[in-house]
Each structure stands twice: as C-alpha cells, then as structure tokens.
ZAMARGU-4260 file (C-alpha; in steps of 0.2 Angstrom, whole numbers, plus 5000, padded with zeros to 4 digits):
<rodrens>
0) 4751/4959/5035 | 4757/4947/5020 | 4746/4936/5010 | 4754/4919/5011 | 4760/4914/4995
5) 4750/4902/4983 | 4759/4888/4973 | 4762/4892/4956 | 4751/4884/4944 | 4765/4876/4934
10) 4776/4870/4949 | 4777/4865/4966 | 4785/4881/4975 | 4788/4898/4971 | 4801/4906/4964
15) 4808/4915/4978 | 4821/4927/4967 | 4814/4930/4951 | 4826/4937/4938 | 4818/4954/4939
20) 4817/4958/4959 | 4834/4950/4963 | 4843/4962/4949 | 4834/4976/4955 | 4840/4973/4973
25) 4859/4972/4968 | 4858/4990/4960 | 4848/5001/4972 | 4857/5010/4984 | 4852/5003/5002
30) 4845/5014/5015 | 4855/5030/5022 | 4841/5031/5037 | 4838/5013/5041 | 4829/5019/5056
35) 4815/5026/5047 | 4803/5016/5040 | 4799/5015/5023 | 4780/5012/5023 | 4781/5029/5033
40) 4794/5041/5025 | 4810/5043/5013 | 4823/5032/5021 | 4838/5038/5008 | 4843/5056/5008
45) 4860/5059/4998 | 4867/5073/4985 | 4856/5075/4971 | 4869/5076/4956 | 4866/5092/4943
50) 4884/5089/4935 | 4886/5105/4921 | 4900/5108/4909 | 4896/5124/4898 | 4908/5129/4883
55) 4902/5147/4875 | 4911/5156/4860 | 4906/5173/4852 | 4911/5184/4838 | 4906/5201/4837
60) 4909/5216/4825 | 4904/5233/4824 | 4907/5244/4810 | 4904/5263/4807 | 4904/5263/4787
65) 4899/5282/4785 | 4892/5296/4795 | 4875/5289/4790 | 4879/5270/4791 | 4882/5259/4803
70) 4882/5238/4808 | 4886/5226/4820 | 4885/5206/4819 | 4887/5193/4831 | 4887/5175/4832
75) 4887/5162/4848 | 4889/5144/4847 | 4887/5136/4865 | 4886/5118/4870 | 4882/5112/4887
80) 4882/5093/4894 | 4871/5090/4909 | 4871/5075/4923 | 4858/5074/4935 | 4845/5064/4943
85) 4831/5058/4933 | 4821/5047/4947 | 4802/5048/4948 | 4796/5055/4965 | 4815/5056/4969
90) 4819/5040/4967 | 4840/5039/4968 | 4851/5034/4953 | 4855/5016/4952 | 4872/5010/4958
95) 4876/5006/4940 | 4871/5021/4932 | 4857/5011/4922 | 4841/5022/4929 | 4835/5036/4937
100) 4848/5048/4929 | 4847/5057/4913 | 4861/5067/4901 | 4856/5080/4893 | 4866/5087/4878
105) 4861/5105/4869 | 4869/5115/4856 | 4866/5132/4852 | 4871/5142/4837 | 4862/5159/4837
110) 4868/5177/4827 | 4861/5195/4827 | 4864/5208/4811 | 4857/5226/4814 | 4859/5239/4800
115) 4856/5258/4804 | 4853/5270/4791 | 4851/5291/4794 | 4842/5296/4780 | 4842/5315/4789
120) 4840/5322/4804 | 4823/5319/4806 | 4821/5301/4800 | 4831/5285/4802 | 4829/5267/4800
125) 4835/5250/4806 | 4835/5233/4800 | 4837/5219/4811 | 4841/5200/4807 | 4840/5186/4821
130) 4843/5169/4818 | 4845/5155/4830 | 4848/5134/4829 | 4846/5123/4844 | 4848/5105/4845
135) 4842/5096/4862 | 4844/5077/4866 | 4840/5070/4883 | 4844/5053/4886 | 4836/5046/4901
140) 4846/5031/4909 | 4858/5021/4901 | 4852/5018/4882 | 4868/5010/4876 | 4863/4991/4886
145) 4849/4980/4883 | 4845/4977/4901 | 4825/4973/4896 | 4832/4956/4892 | 4844/4954/4907
150) 4826/4958/4917 | 4816/4947/4908 | 4801/4957/4902 | 4795/4958/4885 | 4804/4970/4872
155) 4794/4968/4856 | 4801/4983/4847 | 4820/4980/4853 | 4824/4995/4861 | 4837/4998/4871
160) 4839/5004/4889 | 4831/5002/4907 | 4811/4998/4907 | 4800/5009/4918 | 4796/4998/4934
165) 4783/5007/4946 | 4771/5004/4962 | 4786/4993/4970 | 4780/4998/4986 | 4792/5008/4995
170) 4794/5023/4983 | 4811/5018/4974 | 4803/5017/4956 | 4813/5015/4943 | 4804/5027/4931
175) 4810/5044/4920 | 4802/5059/4925 | 4807/5065/4910 | 4808/5053/4894 | 4819/5051/4879
180) 4817/5064/4867 | 4826/5075/4853 | 4823/5091/4844 | 4830/5103/4831 | 4823/5123/4830
185) 4829/5133/4818 | 4820/5152/4818 | 4824/5168/4810 | 4816/5184/4812 | 4817/5201/4802
190) 4813/5217/4807 | 4813/5232/4799 | 4808/5248/4810 | 4806/5266/4804 | 4807/5284/4814
195) 4801/5298/4808 | 4799/5316/4817 | 4788/5329/4810 | 4785/5344/4821 | 4776/5340/4838
200) 4775/5320/4828 | 4787/5306/4831 | 4780/5293/4819 | 4786/5275/4821 | 4784/5259/4808
205) 4787/5245/4803 | 4785/5226/4801 | 4791/5209/4808 | 4791/5192/4801 | 4797/5176/4808
210) 4797/5158/4803 | 4800/5144/4813 | 4804/5124/4812 | 4804/5110/4824 | 4810/5093/4818
215) 4807/5083/4834 | 4805/5064/4841 | 4792/5067/4854 | 4794/5061/4872 | 4798/5041/4870
220) 4786/5037/4884 | 4784/5019/4889 | 4794/5013/4875 | 4805/5001/4884 | 4790/4995/4892
225) 4781/5001/4910 | 4777/4987/4922 | 4769/4989/4939 | 4769/4978/4954 | 4752/4984/4959
230) 4745/4965/4957 | 4738/4964/4975 | 4743/4946/4975 | 4750/4946/4991 | 4734/4953/4999
235) 4717/4945/5005 | 4704/4945/4996 | 4687/4954/5004 | 4672/4944/5001 | 4662/4958/5007
240) 4668/4971/4992 | 4654/4964/4980 | 4658/4967/4963 | 4673/4980/4966 | 4684/4962/4970
245) 4694/4972/4982 | 4707/4968/4996 | 4704/4968/5014 | 4711/4983/5021 | 4730/4984/5027
250) 4733/4967/5019 | 4747/4963/5006 | 4760/4975/4998 | 4768/4981/4982 | 4786/4976/4988
255) 4780/4957/4992 | 4772/4957/4974 | 4788/4962/4967 | 4799/4951/4978 | 4791/4938/4971
260) 4789/4944/4953 | 4769/4947/4951 | 4765/4962/4941 | 4748/4968/4938 | 4753/4976/4924
265) 4765/4973/4908 | 4764/4986/4895 | 4776/4993/4880 | 4772/5007/4870 | 4775/5011/4852
270) 4776/5031/4848 | 4780/5040/4835 | 4797/5045/4832 | 4798/5061/4821 | 4786/5077/4818
275) 4792/5091/4805 | 4783/5105/4811 | 4784/5126/4805 | 4774/5141/4807 | 4776/5160/4804
280) 4772/5177/4809 | 4769/5193/4801 | 4765/5209/4807 | 4765/5229/4804 | 4763/5242/4814
285) 4763/5260/4814 | 4763/5273/4832 | 4762/5292/4834 | 4771/5299/4849 | 4761/5316/4849
290) 4767/5329/4860 | 4749/5338/4862 | 4756/5351/4873 | 4770/5356/4884 | 4763/5345/4896
295) 4752/5332/4889 | 4762/5319/4876 | 4748/5305/4868 | 4754/5287/4861 | 4744/5282/4849
300) 4746/5265/4840 | 4742/5251/4830 | 4750/5233/4830 | 4741/5221/4815 | 4747/5203/4817
305) 4745/5186/4806 | 4748/5169/4814 | 4744/5157/4800 | 4742/5139/4807 | 4757/5129/4810
310) 4761/5115/4796 | 4768/5097/4799 | 4778/5094/4783 | 4769/5076/4780 | 4752/5083/4786
315) 4754/5066/4797 | 4740/5073/4812 | 4726/5066/4819 | 4709/5075/4827 | 4690/5069/4831
320) 4674/5072/4823 | 4662/5070/4839 | 4647/5071/4825 | 4653/5052/4816 | 4664/5048/4831
325) 4678/5044/4822 | 4696/5050/4822 | 4701/5061/4807 | 4718/5058/4799 | 4727/5071/4790
330) 4733/5057/4778 | 4726/5042/4769 | 4730/5026/4778 | 4739/5019/4764 | 4752/5034/4765
335) 4753/5029/4785 | 4759/5012/4780 | 4770/5018/4766 | 4780/5030/4778 | 4780/5019/4793
340) 4768/5031/4805 | 4758/5015/4809 | 4757/4996/4806 | 4741/4989/4796 | 4738/4975/4809
345) 4735/4988/4821 | 4724/4998/4812 | 4714/4982/4807 | 4715/4979/4826 | 4708/4996/4829
350) 4694/4993/4815 | 4688/4976/4822 | 4683/4983/4839 | 4675/4998/4831 | 4687/5012/4830
355) 4681/5024/4815 | 4692/5033/4804 | 4688/5048/4793 | 4697/5060/4782 | 4695/5078/4785
360) 4683/5082/4772 | 4673/5067/4777 | 4673/5079/4794 | 4669/5095/4788 | 4687/5103/4795
365) 4702/5111/4786 | 4715/5097/4776 | 4729/5104/4791 | 4714/5101/4803 | 4716/5117/4810
370) 4712/5136/4807 | 4713/5151/4816 | 4711/5171/4816 | 4718/5178/4800 | 4722/5194/4808
375) 4723/5201/4825 | 4722/5221/4828 | 4732/5225/4844 | 4729/5244/4848 | 4744/5253/4859
380) 4736/5268/4867 | 4748/5278/4881 | 4748/5295/4888 | 4760/5307/4900 | 4751/5321/4909
385) 4764/5332/4918 | 4751/5337/4933 | 4763/5350/4940 | 4777/5363/4937 | 4796/5364/4943
390) 4811/5355/4942 | 4804/5340/4951 | 4785/5338/4944 | 4773/5326/4948 | 4769/5315/4932
395) 4753/5305/4929 | 4756/5290/4917 | 4744/5278/4910 | 4742/5266/4894 | 4733/5252/4888
400) 4739/5239/4876 | 4733/5221/4869 | 4746/5207/4863 | 4742/5191/4855 | 4750/5173/4856
405) 4749/5159/4845 | 4751/5141/4848 | 4767/5134/4855 | 4776/5120/4843 | 4779/5110/4859
410) 4762/5111/4865 | 4755/5102/4849 | 4769/5088/4851 | 4763/5086/4869 | 4746/5084/4865
415) 4747/5074/4849 | 4762/5063/4853 | 4750/5048/4859 | 4736/5048/4845 | 4730/5033/4838
420) 4733/5026/4824 | 4754/5031/4828 | 4754/5025/4845 | 4749/5012/4854 | 4752/4999/4868
425) 4755/4981/4869 | 4746/4978/4887 | 4741/4964/4900 | 4732/4971/4913 | 4727/4961/4926
430) 4717/4973/4938 | 4705/4979/4925 | 4689/4968/4922 | 4689/4971/4905 | 4707/4963/4903
435) 4708/4952/4915 | 4706/4931/4910 | 4689/4931/4917 | 4681/4949/4916 | 4682/4952/4932
440) 4691/4965/4941 | 4708/4961/4951 | 4711/4944/4943 | 4728/4941/4953 | 4719/4944/4968
445) 4708/4929/4968 | 4717/4918/4957 | 4735/4906/4956 | 4748/4919/4945 | 4754/4911/4927
450) 4766/4923/4923 | 4782/4929/4935 | 4792/4944/4930 | 4809/4939/4924 | 4806/4921/4923
455) 4794/4917/4908 | 4788/4935/4904 | 4801/4940/4888 | 4787/4933/4876 | 4772/4939/4885
460) 4768/4953/4872 | 4769/4949/4857 | 4772/4963/4841 | 4766/4951/4826 | 4749/4950/4835
465) 4745/4967/4844 | 4734/4969/4857 | 4729/4985/4856 | 4718/4985/4871 | 4699/4982/4877
470) 4686/4994/4874 | 4688/5009/4884 | 4706/5009/4881 | 4708/5019/4867 | 4705/5038/4869
475) 4706/5052/4856 | 4718/5068/4859 | 4714/5083/4846 | 4713/5100/4843 | 4699/5110/4840
480) 4697/5114/4822 | 4695/5132/4827 | 4710/5140/4836 | 4709/5156/4839 | 4726/5168/4844
485) 4727/5168/4863 | 4724/5187/4871 | 4730/5198/4883 | 4723/5216/4888 | 4735/5225/4898
490) 4734/5243/4907 | 4742/5254/4920 | 4741/5269/4929 | 4756/5276/4937 | 4760/5293/4946
495) 4780/5296/4947 | 4790/5309/4957 | 4808/5313/4957 | 4810/5318/4976 | 4830/5318/4977
500) 4843/5321/4964 | 4842/5305/4952 | 4830/5297/4963 | 4813/5293/4960 | 4797/5285/4968
505) 4781/5277/4957 | 4766/5269/4964 | 4756/5261/4951 | 4740/5252/4946 | 4742/5237/4937
510) 4730/5223/4929 | 4730/5210/4912 | 4715/5201/4907 | 4718/5186/4896 | 4707/5178/4884
515) 4705/5164/4872 | 4718/5154/4884 | 4722/5135/4881 | 4710/5122/4890 | 4707/5104/4889
520) 4690/5098/4888 | 4688/5079/4894 | 4671/5071/4889 | 4667/5052/4887 | 4678/5048/4904
525) 4673/5035/4914 | 4661/5039/4929 | 4670/5036/4946 | 4664/5022/4956 | 4656/5029/4969
530) 4645/5039/4957 | 4642/5026/4948 | 4635/5017/4961 | 4626/5030/4968 | 4618/5036/4953
535) 4612/5018/4945 | 4613/5007/4960 | 4621/4992/4949 | 4635/4983/4952 | 4650/4988/4943
540) 4652/4980/4924 | 4659/4964/4919 | 4666/4958/4904 | 4672/4963/4887 | 4663/4979/4886
545) 4666/4984/4904 | 4680/4997/4898 | 4665/5008/4892 | 4649/5003/4902 | 4652/5018/4913
550) 4654/5031/4898 | 4641/5042/4890 | 4645/5032/4873 | 4644/5015/4881 | 4643/5007/4864
555) 4658/5012/4856 | 4675/5007/4861 | 4680/5023/4863 | 4690/5029/4879 | 4692/5047/4886
560) 4691/5059/4872 | 4702/5076/4875 | 4699/5092/4864 | 4711/5107/4867 | 4703/5123/4865
565) 4703/5141/4867 | 4689/5145/4882 | 4701/5150/4895 | 4705/5166/4904 | 4714/5176/4916
570) 4714/5190/4929 | 4726/5200/4937 | 4725/5216/4946 | 4740/5223/4957 | 4748/5239/4965
575) 4765/5241/4963 | 4777/5254/4974 | 4795/5258/4969 | 4808/5268/4974 | 4823/5271/4962
580) 4839/5279/4961 | 4849/5281/4946 | 4869/5276/4947 | 4876/5292/4953 | 4890/5297/4965
585) 4898/5277/4966 | 4879/5271/4970 | 4862/5264/4962 | 4847/5255/4967 | 4830/5249/4964
590) 4816/5242/4978 | 4799/5238/4973 | 4784/5229/4982 | 4769/5221/4972 | 4753/5216/4981
595) 4742/5208/4968 | 4727/5194/4964 | 4728/5184/4952 | 4716/5171/4945 | 4713/5160/4931
600) 4705/5145/4922 | 4716/5137/4909 | 4732/5146/4902 | 4745/5134/4909 | 4747/5124/4892
605) 4741/5106/4894 | 4742/5101/4912 | 4728/5110/4923 | 4711/5117/4922 | 4702/5103/4913
610) 4686/5104/4908 | 4673/5088/4914 | 4657/5084/4907 | 4642/5082/4919 | 4643/5063/4918
615) 4656/5060/4929 | 4645/5070/4944 | 4631/5066/4955 | 4616/5073/4949 | 4612/5090/4946
620) 4631/5093/4956 | 4638/5105/4942 | 4630/5116/4930 | 4625/5110/4913 | 4630/5127/4906
625) 4647/5124/4900 | 4655/5143/4903 | 4647/5141/4919 | 4653/5122/4924 | 4670/5130/4919
630) 4669/5145/4930 | 4662/5134/4943 | 4675/5119/4940 | 4693/5127/4937 | 4693/5148/4939
635) 4704/5148/4954 | 4720/5159/4962 | 4735/5157/4950 | 4747/5151/4964 | 4763/5152/4954
640) 4760/5173/4958 | 4765/5179/4973 | 4753/5188/4982 | 4767/5200/4990 | 4782/5202/4983
645) 4797/5213/4988 | 4813/5215/4975 | 4829/5222/4976 | 4843/5226/4969 | 4858/5239/4970
650) 4875/5241/4963 | 4890/5251/4974 | 4906/5257/4974 | 4918/5252/4987 | 4926/5267/4995
655) 4942/5260/4993 | 4958/5265/4984 | 4965/5282/4974 | 4953/5296/4978 | 4943/5286/4988
660) 4937/5288/5007 | 4950/5272/5012 | 4969/5272/5004 | 4965/5286/4995 | 4983/5290/4992
665) 4987/5272/4986 | 4995/5270/4970 | 5002/5257/4960 | 5002/5238/4964 | 4992/5242/4979
670) 4977/5254/4968 | 4977/5239/4957 | 4973/5225/4969 | 4962/5237/4982 | 4952/5250/4970
675) 4939/5247/4958 | 4931/5235/4969 | 4908/5237/4966 | 4896/5226/4975 | 4881/5221/4968
680) 4865/5211/4977 | 4849/5207/4971 | 4834/5198/4983 | 4816/5193/4984 | 4806/5193/4998
685) 4789/5183/4994 | 4775/5175/5000 | 4768/5155/4994 | 4752/5145/4994 | 4750/5128/4995
690) 4734/5118/4991 | 4722/5110/5005 | 4720/5092/5003 | 4704/5085/4995 | 4704/5065/5000
695) 4696/5066/5015 | 4678/5069/5017 | 4675/5067/5033 | 4668/5080/5046 | 4676/5097/5044
700) 4681/5111/5058 | 4689/5128/5054 | 4706/5130/5050 | 4718/5137/5061 | 4738/5143/5053
705) 4750/5141/5067 | 4765/5146/5056 | 4782/5142/5067 | 4770/5142/5085 | 4771/5124/5089
710) 4788/5115/5085 | 4784/5095/5082 | 4794/5080/5081 | 4787/5068/5069 | 4791/5050/5074
715) 4779/5042/5064 | 4791/5033/5052 | 4802/5026/5069 | 4814/5041/5066 | 4809/5059/5074
720) 4812/5074/5060 | 4809/5090/5068 | 4797/5103/5059 | 4782/5115/5063 | 4764/5111/5063
725) 4758/5125/5051 | 4741/5120/5051 | 4728/5110/5060 | 4729/5095/5047 | 4724/5078/5049
730) 4734/5068/5063 | 4729/5049/5065 | 4720/5051/5084 | 4732/5037/5089 | 4749/5046/5081
735) 4744/5062/5093 | 4758/5061/5106 | 4758/5043/5106 | 4771/5031/5114 | 4775/5012/5113
740) 4775/5001/5128 | 4795/5005/5130 | 4792/5024/5131 | 4799/5028/5112 | 4789/5040/5105
745) 4780/5034/5089 | 4767/5050/5083 | 4769/5067/5081 | 4776/5075/5098 | 4772/5092/5102
750) 4753/5094/5095 | 4745/5106/5109 | 4732/5100/5120 | 4713/5096/5113 | 4719/5099/5095
755) 4704/5098/5081 | 4711/5094/5065 | 4702/5104/5051 | 4699/5088/5040 | 4699/5069/5044
760) 4693/5054/5035 | 4674/5046/5036 | 4681/5032/5047 | 4691/5040/5062 | 4689/5028/5076
765) 4706/5019/5079 | 4695/5003/5085 | 4685/5002/5069 | 4686/4992/5055 | 4690/5003/5041
770) 4698/5015/5051 | 4707/5030/5044 | 4697/5028/5027 | 4684/5035/5017 | 4676/5018/5015
775) 4656/5021/5015 | 4643/5007/5010 | 4629/5010/4998 | 4612/5002/4996 | 4612/4994/4980
780) 4595/4991/4968 | 4594/4972/4974 | 4597/4978/4993 | 4614/4973/4995 | 4626/4984/5003
785) 4643/4989/4992 | 4658/4993/4998 | 4665/5008/4990 | 4676/5025/4994 | 4668/5041/4994
790) 4675/5053/4983 | 4662/5063/4973 | 4675/5073/4963 | 4667/5089/4969 | 4678/5091/4987
795) 4672/5107/4994 | 4690/5111/4996 | 4697/5108/4979 | 4704/5123/4972 | 4707/5130/4989
800) 4724/5136/4995 | 4733/5141/5011 | 4748/5154/5013 | 4766/5145/5016 | 4780/5150/5021
805) 4788/5167/5014 | 4804/5165/5006 | 4817/5178/5005 | 4834/5175/4995 | 4848/5186/4992
810) 4863/5185/4979 | 4878/5198/4979 | 4893/5197/4967 | 4909/5207/4972 | 4919/5212/4956
815) 4933/5224/4947 | 4938/5226/4931 | 4957/5228/4926 | 4967/5238/4914 | 4983/5228/4909
820) 4986/5239/4892 | 4976/5249/4881 | 4970/5234/4873 | 4969/5220/4886 | 4956/5221/4901
825) 4954/5207/4915 | 4937/5207/4924 | 4938/5197/4940 | 4919/5191/4948 | 4916/5184/4966
830) 4897/5179/4963 | 4888/5173/4980 | 4872/5163/4975 | 4858/5165/4993 | 4874/5173/5002
835) 4867/5172/5019 | 4863/5154/5015 | 4843/5156/5020 | 4836/5137/5016 | 4819/5141/5019
840) 4804/5131/5025 | 4796/5119/5011 | 4778/5121/5010 | 4767/5110/5023 | 4761/5094/5020
845) 4743/5096/5015 | 4736/5082/5025 | 4744/5083/5039 | 4749/5103/5039 | 4766/5098/5044
850) 4782/5108/5039 | 4798/5095/5039 | 4814/5101/5044 | 4825/5088/5035 | 4824/5097/5018
855) 4824/5115/5013 | 4816/5124/5002 | 4830/5133/4993 | 4847/5128/4990 | 4862/5132/5000
860) 4876/5145/4998 | 4886/5143/4981 | 4900/5151/4976 | 4908/5156/4960 | 4925/5163/4954
865) 4925/5170/4936 | 4941/5176/4927 | 4938/5185/4910 | 4951/5193/4898 | 4944/5205/4888
870) 4952/5214/4872
</rodrens>
C-alpha cells in the first residue's frame, strides 16, 4: 500500500505534479502491453533501433620493381554513424529523443606498406609498416539542450543534456547504459622479418616495434547528475527495525516517490576530461625450423619482448600508499590546480576530512607510479613426426608456446577516471546515516521532506561550497606499483591423416594456462549489516563517522580502496576433432567439434573476480591466506567459453550453367545469368550456462533440470506469457497454478504436481509477516532482537552454473562474379543472417527457472544485398 502523503514543511499541501515528474510522464512512451502489471514484468515492447551508416574507401597499389623487389601499399578511410537505444535495463527511448538513446560516430584511417627483397635463392626479407588512427565519439541522449534546467535539477557545472534519473519504480529509468566519451587512438607497427635457408635448417629472425597513443575523454559518468527516487517517503516506518530504521514490508513505492518529487539522493559528478596516454612494445625473435630426418621436423624458437610501462603526458596519475594511508599524486597539487585537473577548495575539503596526499617519493614508488618486467622470454617449441609411410601417412604434431600481454590502455582509464581529487561528487543523500540531517539512516522515511524535485532543487548542490561527502564516501582506485606482464602458456598434441583425396581428419588435445592475470583487491570495505550484527551484537553506527565505523580503518575517512593487481590465473583443456576438405571439384568444407573445460580467477579486465578481505565475512568463514582465499572465492568455470561447440563452414559451386549438370549447353546472356553461382555457409551449435541464484537462504533441495518437459504459462503479471520450466527454481507457493475468485489465472500455470523448488527464501509461509523475504532476527548484546536480512556474503551457490538452452545458428551467402570486360568485374551477394530463422531460447530466469518465450536469444533472419564493381 502507499503511505498517506504528509504536509510539506513550508506549505499546506504537497505539490501534486512537481515539474520533474510531470515532464518525465510527458516524454515517456505509454505501455504497449497495458494488461501486464509493471510491478511484475515489463509492459513495454517495441523495436529496438540500431540504425547504422557505413562509408568506406580504399586505395591499393601493387608493384614489382625488379625480379628481386616488390612493394604493396593500401590506404583505407571509413566513417560509421550509429543511432541506437541506450536505456539502462532496456528502458525505452523517450518520445522527444532526449534520453535513453545514443549517437556513436567513428572515423578510422589505416594504411599498410610492405617491401619484399630477395637477396638470393636462400635468403629474403620483408618489411611491414602498419598505421592506424581512430576517432570515437559517443553521445548519449540529446546533448544540445539544457534539460537539467527544464527539469529543475541541480546543474552546478553547466552541463548540457539529460540527467540520469533512476529507481523510478517501474523499471523505466533515464540512465545511460553507455556514458559520453571521446577518444583518439593512433598506432604504428613496424616489423622486419628475414628468412635464411641453410641445409636442413630454415632460420627465421627479425624484430617488432609498436607505438600507441590514446587521447581520451574518459566516460563522463553522472556529470549531468544522478538522482534516485528511492527515498522511502511513501512507505510506513517499521518501529521494530531498531537501528536500521527500515520500512514495513510491502509499503510505499518508488513510483509514488517520483510522482510526489521526493528523491532520496541528489548527486552531480565532476569528472576529469582528458587523459593523454602512450605506450610501446619492442620484440625480437629467432626460430630454427630444422628438418632433422625425413620423418621428423623440429621448430625451436625464442621471442624476447619488452613492454615499457605506459605513460601519461603530464603524469597526472594517482596511486595509494597502504602504509601511510595516503593518496599518491603523480604531480604536485599546485600543478594540478594550474592545469585545471582539480579545485583547491575541493582538496582543502578532503584534507579537512583527514584525506592525506603524498608524492611518489614519499610513498617509495616510481615517479610514473608503476613498473613492470623489463624483458619477457617466450619460447616456441614444436615438432612434426610422420608415424607411417605411404601416400597418406599418419602425422603427429605438437607444440608449446608462451605469450605475453601488456596492460590495455582502456583498462587503465576505466580504473583511474574516478580517482580523488580529480573526480568528485556534490551529493545529498537522505538515506545514508552519515549524510542525513539527523545522522540516522532513511531520513525521509521518518520526516517531512524539505525539497521537492523540480520545484526547489535547482540550487540544492553548491559548487562554491563543495560537499565531497561524509567519512567513508571517498575511496581510492589504484594500480599495484609492480605490474608484471600477463602470460599464457599454450600447448597442443595433434594427430592428422588424409583419409580421402584433399580430405583430412584431425584430433587434438589442446590446453592453456594463464598467469599474472588482472584482478581487483578490495579492502576497507564496509561490513554487511548481517555480518555486523552477528559479529558485534551492536546496533548500526550513527553520526558523523557512521560511514567508516563498519570498516577496518574505522578512524580514517576512507571508503573502499581497490587495487588493480596481477594475481589471477586460468586453465583450459579441450579436445578438438576436425574434418576438412580443401576446395576440389567445386566443393570445400570444414567441420569441427570442441569439448572443453575452462576455469579462471581474474582475467576479465576490471569487471569481476574481486578479492575481498576476511573483514567482510563471518569469523573463520574464509581463509586468511591470500592465495587460498582467492581460490576459494573466485576460481570458477568461465561461462563465456562453451563446454560443447560444433562449427561448420563450406563452399559449393552450384551445378548450373555451361559445362555443369543443369543447363550445361547454355551460352551468352543465359549462361551469364544462371552460371557461376556459388553458395557459402557457416554455422555453429553451442552450449550455454546460467548462474544459480544467490539471494535466498532458506532450505535447499536437489536441483532438477527439466528442459522443455514442462510448458508453462506465467500469468503473474496479469498477462499469460508462455515459456518452459527449465529447472525447479523458486515459485511462490501461492502462485503455483493459482486462480483468482473469478477463475482467472494469476500464477504460473502448468507446474507439475508435487513441485519441490530447489531453493526458497527463509520465510516461505504465505500467511507469515515477512513472507517471501530472508528477514531474520539476531539477539543483540543488550538482549533485544534486531531485524536484518540474512546475507553472509558466502551463499553456497556462488560461482555455480547450470547448463542452459543450446543455441544453433547458420548464415549463408549466394554470390557470383561476372566479368564485364577485361578490366571490369561485377560481384553480386545475397547474404542471409540466421538463414533458418532460429530464434533460440533465452537463458532461464535464475530465480524462477522459467524460460520466457516473449523474447529470443538471437536476432531474426536478416537479408542483405550487395553489388560490387571491381576494376
């Protein structure tokens, strides 16, 4: 139910239609499925625009200068303009195009040059030069108008565009799934390769050089504001919630808060605009392909690589010293003020809170804040042995190689763009105890609001008096000063034999071990409330230091501290079977099947496998040793790599036209129309995974995977959506095959009799007070019972996956080339994507186990026609 509106503190009545909510309602599309309850499921379905305009031009020159010298040159320029949706959680584009969309503009210029010189019959060299420059500009929403002022929200830095507005109650937010950004990348590669043949040896040697620069305006996240309607203003206060000050279950709603204009959080970020990075790569190699005997060939090589640590033009970088608990600045504060990287008033605010700043010398780290391995030695070892003789011998091949990978520049930007003091927020949070007016959580649940969005909020945040947040709101993201090169060791053992003319079968065992992969280590995190109550038996902290009282450094003002480090690893083992026919008599094909096991901890950039400190877990729940804890928390199957994958591709000359099976006597225009057609196809069949749910802590039962055995109708939203009960997930007991008083289905229909869910919440009695929640009560030191939600950070199903629906797809192309004259040729392509229009099943909802059929995992069939003139 909704809480009865209270009187505004300074007026006799509430504003019934604040400027902000009225504006939003005007520009938001109405539901296309009004019969669906938006509290249960999405009620808006519409085409998702992805309009793209590509323009590409290429110039190519080939020239044989002499019998010994030849060169090649290519220059290409391409421009792409893309208009597509950009709504968070699938929120639709607004009717006026102001929000939930983006324009992506990309320009790409590239060129390549090669020069080949034959010095003699047994010695030749090749010089390769490649360069590329790319500009990418991403503009989310309409950035040409001041929508912030139209809505009446704070805009202390005069930004243009639409602010982010979230937690509106019906899953229709006005938030950017991809933020505004702009970058310029320039890369040059130079390779010099030589080959010398001497007796049974083929020597290959040479070097490689790469230089890359990246000028990037990092993602401008929340610079136009990030305001959320999760104020609890329309909920009923639960007097039994103790120091948590929470709402009575199932009261209030964010949609009502939005309508009344009572927001819980107002926030505007100041983000650094431009970084100017550069890095290099140097390598040299030597390999000997040695034909030891007529049946055995060895490949012996070594590649030496060096990746000097990346640099920022002005060294405007930040780090962190865990010993002195200081933020390390690559440049003095006066220099940062001078170039506009931060404001003196902001730094003074941080210092008054107790935030410390240090120089690299004081922290004992390099001036550039990072150092890595100077050289990487990567061997290449291989062999090929003919096990039998004859026209079609059985061949055994094997090899081992090591590869090195430097830090990607974009990873650095992602981690460093929000660092203090270059990025900060002006923020008013009524939900957090540390920033609420009375020092207690959820202020607007218990008090009359003073501000109404769009009415008197334009000057709520003042840049002249920056509020950098309370203690605990300022963290640090930094790179470990030692950044070794990530490595991958790969090996394979392959058996190969020609079974028919130009047809080969192969069987291979392949494996990879990755080491020194990127991971994030978070420390000084805030302990979850359940763990706090369980460990201490004390109420939640209140007052000025509430934001740090549940952290390890509970006397310092820091929030989460995150270190990017190279402590991850991965393992992959697979069996690969292949059947290949080389192009012969108008037909070629390749068929491969791979079954594999892949597991990792880390290696996915900055998005997952975060290592946490034992502080945030119950006592003794996780290993104290770092490596053991990392394996315990993070080592898991890599769900991006299918366990089973079958792939195929082929090329076939159609038997039509002169000299072919059909119309073999055709001539002239007839043969030009019907002859020479070819068809090519490629496809795959792969397995998928989905993660098990980790929110419910009630009794667990064995998991059963039903697949398509039980077709169901999910009528909980008011409209019945067909689907399959893929596995025995949790369906509320009062919604299993349920009807209302009029006989209308209101639950999940078609659930088998005697259904036993694999998981359920702690409170699963429909008649209970806290039904369908994980609320428990903990006895405090003073003897009172504290209500809290059970979550110990260690759900037994974490990192566990189940097999999902298998996906099959195939693309095909019908094409031919027609020679118009000696110089001109015309090529026609008819391309089909998902040629058999196989939609595929989405992954099931991990909680309910239902695969809904109102959407598909793959795009519908698409047709593309191409006409190309070559001369």
